[in-house]
Residue, then its C-alpha position, 0 to 999 in steps of 0.5 A: m499499499d502507498m501512504d494513502g492506504e491505496k493498493q498498488p499493482s502486484a506487477e509492473a506493466t509498462n505496455p498494455d500489449q506486453a505480457v504480464e508476468i504472473d506467479l502461477s502459484n499465487t491465489v490473489l492477482d491484483l492488476t489495478s491500474f494496468q490500463l489493460h484493454d483486454l486480458d489477452s496478455v494475462e495468464f490466470p493461476t487456476n487456484l485464484t481466490e481474488l481477482d482485482l481488475t480495478a482501474n483498467r479499460l476493459t469493455s468485456l469479460d474474459s471467458r477464462i474467468s468463468h473457470l476460476s472455481n475457487l474465486k471468492k472476490l472479483s473486482l471490475r471497479q472503474n472499467l467500461i463494462d456495460d449491460a451486454a458485457i456483464e450479462p455472461i456472468s449470469r451463466w458462470d456456474a463454476l463461480a457459484g461460490l463467489e462472495e464479493l462482486i464489485l462492479r462499481d464505476n462502470k457503464l451499467m444501466k440496470i442491476p445485473d443477474v447475479s442469482i447464480f452466486k448463492k454465497l454473495s455477501v458484498f455487491d457493489v454497483s455504485f457509480n453507474e447509470i442504473t435507473s431502477s432497483h429492479g433485479l435486486s430480488n434475484v440477489t441472494d438473501t445471504l448479502k451483508e453489504l449492498y452499495v447502490s450509491k451514485n445512480e439514478v434510482p427513484k425508489m428503494e425496492e426489492i430489498e425486503h429479503f435481505h434479512d442479514l444485510q448490515i450495510l445499505e448504501f443508496g446515497s446520491n440517487r433520486l429517492r423521495v421516500m424511506e421505505n421497505l426497510q422493515n425486514l432489515t433487522n440486522l442493519q448496522e449502517l444506512w447511507l442515504g445522503r444526497n437524495r430528496i427525502k423529506v420525512v424520516n421513516l426507519c420502518g421500526l428498525k432499532c439496531i442501526k448504528k450509523i445513519s446518514l441523511q445529509s443533503n436531503r429535504l428534511t425539515s424535522m429530526k423526528g423519527f430516530e427516537e427508537c434507534i437507541a443503538l445509534e452511534e453516529l447521525y449525520l443530518s447536515h445540509n437539510g432545512i431542520s429548524k429544531m433539535e428534537g427526538l434526540s434524548t433517547l439516543v444515549n449511545l450517540h458518539v457523533l452528531d452532525v447537524s451543520s448547515n441547517k436552520l437551527t437557532l437553539v441547541d437542545d435535547i442532547q442533555n442525556l447524551s453522555r457519550l457524545e464526542d463530536l458535535w457539528l453545529n456550524d453554518n446555522q443560526i445559533e445566536s447564544l453560546e450559553s444554551i450550548v453550555e447547558a446542552v452539553a453538560g451531560s457529555r462533559e466527560t466525553l465531548t472533545t470537538i464542537y464546531l460552531e463556525n459561520n453562525p451569527q457574528n454576535l456570539q461572544i467569548i464566554l469564560l465559565p467559572s470553575d464550579k460550572f461543571s461541578q469542578i470537573y473542568s477548571r475552565l472552559i474556553l470558548m474561542y469564536f473567530f468570525r466568519s473570516h477565520s472559520v474556526l472555533g476551538f474548545s479547550f477542556c482542562q480537567d481539575y484534579g486538585t493540582 
């Protein structure tokens, strides 16, 4: 891996037409960024369990892949694969044990038929041109992670059978309604940012730990009250004017309500595990209400962002007994819009 954590190619390809040297004893073959137009120059080890073809220029599937009976993970991310090119995969019986199929960032316009893969746990069709979720009903119910972000999907359909699903990502689509979630009782993460959703509806789910509804059309925070396991909640860039329905979320660590229409910080007094609180780009005029609101999280809170609120906010120095001598001082530094910075410094008083 490089310093940014990106995987590097396992061999050097200086010419796309040059034969790629492969150790045929390997079980993992990584051809990321080889700029390959086809795989004619590649010899596949017969015992491959992982094949990564990310960031090439492939427009079709090499039929030899269909014979890799030990394959568990296949990534075709960032290629030029369209619906016709992916169609043969539906008949690749030898790959029935495949567990991860990554088709992110291609030219797909519909969900491909992957019904043959009965052990599939990860399915990624993000960053394509898919206009409907039709076809998901054919995906095995063993699925644990489903990624359909950055497409043109208007409805969340054909997902009711995913009882084991843990991560669902439908961000950057055309969704207007949260629906058909009631059977996803094991869901841990729900990512629905950049859609057109107006009302929160979690269909009775209570075990979710992370929810993102950033950049939607919400005007109310109601709907999260029963999500008592929730740890991270992202609601920035909406039209929310009041903080409510949060008092039961006692496991919350991160709350992002930046870029809304809030004038007052409220209903977070019970959040004793809160660590990060994002309030920037709102209409909050008083810091005193914030001090009272975060009293319950005084031992855990490490970060509060408040920049780009009204400029009449003042610097407040609190007496040492404000938090029952837990803090010897709380320093609030507010630099106006030109600085775009707010810093908190919490200094604990241990009687020294």
